[in-house]
C-alpha positions in Angstrom: 0.0 -0.2 0.1 1.5 3.3 -0.6 0.9 7.3 0.2 -2.7 8.1 0.6 -4.1 5.0 0.4 -3.2 4.1 -3.3 -1.9 0.6 -4.1 1.0 -0.2 -6.3 1.6 -3.4 -8.2 4.7 -4.2 -9.8 4.1 -6.2 -13.2 7.0 -8.0 -14.8 7.8 -7.7 -18.4 6.8 -11.2 -19.2 2.8 -10.3 -17.9 2.9 -7.0 -19.4 3.7 -9.2 -22.7 1.1 -10.9 -21.9 -1.7 -8.2 -21.5 -0.8 -7.1 -24.3 -1.7 -9.9 -25.9 -4.9 -10.5 -24.4 -6.2 -7.0 -24.8 -7.5 -7.7 -28.1 -9.4 -10.1 -26.7 -10.8 -8.2 -23.6 -11.6 -4.9 -25.6 -13.7 -8.0 -28.1 -15.3 -9.3 -25.1 -17.0 -5.8 -24.1 -19.1 -6.0 -27.8 -20.9 -2.9 -28.0 -19.2 -0.9 -25.4 -16.9 0.3 -28.0 -15.7 0.3 -32.0 -12.8 1.5 -31.6 -10.1 0.0 -33.9 -7.5 -2.0 -32.5 -4.0 -1.1 -32.7 -0.4 -1.9 -32.1 2.7 -1.4 -32.1 5.1 -3.8 -33.8 8.9 -3.9 -34.1 9.3 -6.5 -37.4 13.1 -8.0 -38.4 14.4 -8.1 -34.8 13.6 -10.7 -31.5 14.2 -7.6 -29.2 11.9 -4.4 -28.7 13.1 -0.8 -29.8 14.9 -2.2 -32.8 14.1 -3.0 -36.2 11.3 -0.9 -38.0 8.4 -0.5 -36.4 4.8 -0.7 -37.7 1.5 0.6 -36.3 -0.9 -2.1 -37.3 -4.7 -1.1 -37.0 -7.4 -3.9 -37.0 -10.8 -2.4 -37.8 -14.3 -3.7 -37.6 -15.6 -0.6 -39.5 -16.3 -1.3 -43.7 -16.4 2.3 -43.7 -13.2 3.2 -42.1 -11.2 0.7 -44.8 -12.4 3.0 -47.5 -11.5 6.2 -45.9 -8.6 7.1 -47.1 -8.3 10.4 -45.9 -8.7 8.8 -42.4 -6.2 6.6 -42.8 -3.5 9.0 -43.7 -4.0 10.9 -40.7 -3.8 8.3 -38.3 -0.4 7.4 -40.0 0.6 10.4 -40.0 -0.3 10.9 -36.0 1.2 7.7 -35.7 4.4 9.3 -37.4 6.1 5.7 -38.2 7.6 4.5 -41.3 4.4 2.3 -42.1 1.0 2.4 -40.3 -1.3 -0.9 -41.5 -5.1 -1.0 -41.9 -6.5 -4.4 -41.6 -9.8 -5.5 -42.4 -11.0 -9.3 -42.3 -12.2 -9.9 -45.7 -15.6 -12.5 -45.0 -16.2 -12.8 -48.5 -12.8 -15.4 -49.5 -13.5 -18.4 -49.8 -10.7 -20.5 -48.7 -9.6 -22.1 -45.7 -7.0 -19.7 -44.3 -8.2 -16.4 -43.1 -8.2 -13.6 -45.1 -7.4 -9.9 -44.4 -7.5 -6.2 -46.6 -4.3 -4.8 -45.7 -3.1 -1.3 -47.1 -0.1 0.6 -46.1 0.4 4.4 -45.6 3.7 6.2 -44.9 3.1 9.5 -42.9 3.1 11.2 -46.2 1.3 8.6 -48.9 -0.1 5.1 -49.5 2.0 2.8 -50.8 1.3 -0.6 -52.5 3.5 -2.8 -51.2 5.5 -3.0 -47.3 7.5 -6.0 -46.2 7.8 -4.7 -42.6 4.5 -3.7 -42.0 3.1 -7.0 -43.5 5.6 -8.7 -40.9 4.5 -6.7 -38.8 0.3 -7.1 -38.8 0.9 -11.4 -39.7 2.9 -10.9 -35.9 -0.2 -9.2 -34.4 -3.1 -11.7 -36.2 -0.6 -14.5 -35.0 -0.2 -13.6 -31.4 -3.6 -11.7 -30.4 -6.7 -12.1 -32.7 -6.0 -15.6 -34.7 -6.3 -19.0 -33.1 -3.1 -21.1 -32.3 -3.7 -23.1 -35.0 -4.1 -21.0 -37.7 -0.2 -20.7 -39.3 -1.1 -19.1 -42.7 -2.7 -15.7 -43.4 -4.0 -14.6 -47.0 -3.3 -10.3 -47.6 -5.4 -9.0 -50.2 -4.1 -5.5 -51.8 -3.4 -3.5 -54.3 -0.2 -5.1 -55.4 -2.1 -8.6 -55.3 -2.9 -11.9 -53.0 0.2 -11.9 -50.8 0.8 -14.5 -47.7 2.3 -14.9 -44.2 2.6 -18.1 -42.8 4.6 -19.5 -39.4 7.7 -21.3 -39.7 10.7 -23.0 -38.2 14.0 -21.0 -37.2 16.1 -20.7 -40.7 18.7 -22.6 -40.3 21.4 -20.3 -40.8 20.4 -18.5 -37.2 21.3 -21.4 -35.0 18.4 -21.3 -33.1 16.1 -24.7 -32.6 13.0 -22.1 -32.9 11.5 -23.6 -29.4 9.5 -20.5 -28.8 9.9 -18.8 -30.8 8.0 -17.4 -33.9 9.0 -17.0 -37.4 7.0 -15.6 -40.2 8.2 -16.0 -43.5 6.4 -13.7 -46.0 5.7 -14.4 -49.9 6.6 -11.5 -52.2 6.9 -10.6 -56.0 10.2 -10.8 -57.3 11.5 -7.1 -58.5 14.0 -7.2 -61.4 16.6 -4.2 -62.3 17.0 -2.3 -65.1 19.8 0.3 -66.4 19.4 3.8 -64.9 19.5 6.6 -67.6 22.8 8.1 -67.8 21.4 11.7 -67.3 20.3 10.2 -63.5 23.8 9.5 -62.8 25.8 12.3 -62.2 24.1 13.8 -58.9 24.4 10.1 -56.9 27.9 10.8 -55.6 26.8 14.0 -53.9 23.6 12.4 -52.7 26.4 9.2 -50.6 28.7 12.7 -50.2 31.3 10.5 -52.4 31.2 7.0 -51.1 33.3 4.5 -53.4 30.4 3.2 -55.8 30.6 0.1 -57.8 27.0 0.2 -59.8 23.7 2.1 -60.2 20.4 0.3 -61.3 16.6 0.9 -61.2 14.0 -1.2 -59.7 11.2 -1.7 -62.4 9.0 -1.0 -59.6 8.8 2.5 -57.9 11.8 3.2 -59.5 14.2 3.2 -56.8 17.8 3.5 -57.0 19.8 0.7 -56.1 23.2 2.0 -55.4 26.5 -0.6 -54.7 29.4 0.8 -52.7 32.6 -1.2 -52.0 32.0 -2.7 -49.1 29.4 -3.4 -45.9 31.9 -0.7 -44.0 31.2 2.3 -46.3 27.2 1.3 -46.3 26.8 0.8 -42.3 29.1 4.3 -42.2 27.6 6.1 -45.1 26.1 10.2 -43.9 23.5 10.8 -47.1 22.7 13.9 -48.1 18.8 13.8 -47.6 18.3 16.8 -49.3 20.2 15.7 -52.6 18.0 12.7 -52.7 15.1 14.5 -52.3 16.4 16.2 -56.2 16.4 12.1 -57.2 14.9 10.4 -59.8 12.3 7.3 -57.8 10.6 7.2 -55.2 14.6 6.7 -53.2 17.7 5.3 -52.5 18.8 1.7 -51.5 22.4 1.3 -50.7 24.0 -2.3 -50.4 27.2 -3.8 -50.7 29.0 -7.1 -49.7 28.8 -8.1 -45.8 32.3 -8.5 -44.2 33.9 -11.5 -44.2 32.6 -13.9 -41.2 29.8 -12.0 -40.3 27.3 -14.3 -41.1 25.8 -12.0 -43.7 25.5 -12.4 -46.9 25.2 -8.0 -47.8 24.2 -4.7 -45.9 21.3 -2.6 -47.1 19.9 0.8 -46.0 17.2 2.7 -47.6 16.3 6.8 -47.8 12.9 7.3 -48.5 12.7 11.2 -47.4 10.0 12.2 -50.6 7.5 9.5 -48.8 8.5 11.4 -45.2 10.8 8.8 -44.4 14.7 9.9 -43.6 15.3 6.2 -43.6 13.7 3.4 -43.4 15.6 1.5 -40.3 14.9 -2.0 -42.1 13.0 -2.5 -45.4 11.4 -5.9 -46.5 10.1 -4.9 -50.2 13.7 -4.1 -50.8 15.4 -7.2 -50.8 12.3 -8.0 -53.2 14.9 -6.6 -55.4 18.4 -7.2 -53.7 17.7 -11.1 -53.1 18.1 -11.9 -56.7 20.5 -9.5 -56.9 22.8 -10.6 -54.7 21.7 -14.4 -55.1 23.1 -13.2 -58.7 26.4 -12.3 -57.6 27.1 -15.1 -55.3 24.9 -18.0 -57.0 23.0 -18.5 -53.8 19.2 -19.3 -53.6 19.6 -18.4 -49.4 21.0 -15.0 -48.6 20.7 -13.7 -45.0 21.3 -9.8 -45.2 21.7 -7.0 -42.3 19.7 -3.8 -42.7 22.4 -1.0 -41.2 20.5 1.4 -39.9 21.0 3.0 -36.3 18.0 0.4 -35.3 19.3 -2.6 -37.4 17.4 -5.8 -38.5 17.7 -9.2 -39.9 16.1 -10.7 -43.0 16.3 -14.3 -44.2 15.5 -14.7 -47.8 15.1 -17.5 -49.8 14.6 -17.3 -54.1 12.2 -19.2 -55.9 13.7 -18.9 -59.2 10.5 -20.3 -61.2 8.3 -19.1 -59.3 9.9 -15.5 -59.8 9.5 -15.1 -55.8 10.8 -14.0 -52.7 10.4 -15.8 -49.4 11.5 -13.0 -46.9 11.3 -14.4 -43.2 12.2 -12.6 -40.1 10.7 -12.2 -36.2 8.5 -9.4 -34.5 8.0 -8.4 -31.1 5.3 -5.8 -30.2 5.7 -3.3 -27.6 2.2 -1.3 -27.0 -1.3 -2.0 -27.7 -4.4 0.3 -27.8 -7.4 1.6 -29.5 -7.9 4.2 -31.8 -10.3 7.0 -30.6 -10.8 9.5 -33.3 
């Protein structure tokens, strides 16, 4: 008992995580007491909190909210994270797997594909919404149907996976094309004179893919954000070979100030173009990528060349859960 008759309780981290997991269920029991959307903040591509890439995940029950783009953009701007995901259960789906409509918004605009917010959405649904036996989710998006499923820990982790939730995303492979010569002169200034090996462009969103001579250069680079805003395409993906003995195949960073994201901490969709690029250079179909942003993150990648797919595996952690009141 504290001062003034106020009772205090000490709650362990384990208890807090358990409460976060069941809070949406408790809210659902209230039925008509609230129609506020559930929301969680999930750190994606990390095994622990406060690393990886944070995404807000909002589970909507009102189809009108899910159709209100201005409202969703306002919510994303309020969260001010690199991505906010909006989910609505698709009751018309005929398949056995649960299906959800999924849309992604940066603080400035909607995007058609986002890896880390999809991983965050799947983690939220698997841990807080769906029955434990559910192992596969379908997402209906503007870029097609994507899936997320529970998988064993990748072999390269050296983890047996007992009690660990690894999730695999199945995304389309993205091709590279050569840049127009007019796009090249600004690149050195953009990256403050880093040693550039090659420059390409992705066929989706027009991201510039800049390979540097080493992963260390990728990690140490100090970009000129103003110059990046002036470049063509959505943003600049910087990549380089990982140091020997690091346990990784390549390093990555992604700068996207045009969409309100000076640096995306860990970008899953960028690896839809990087996985086939490095797979070809290294002669491998399984790769481990390290995103060398200040928050950092790890992605386990597998190429399916025949189907032109990239399987992206990773972990996620829920760091907060609540409701949207506006």
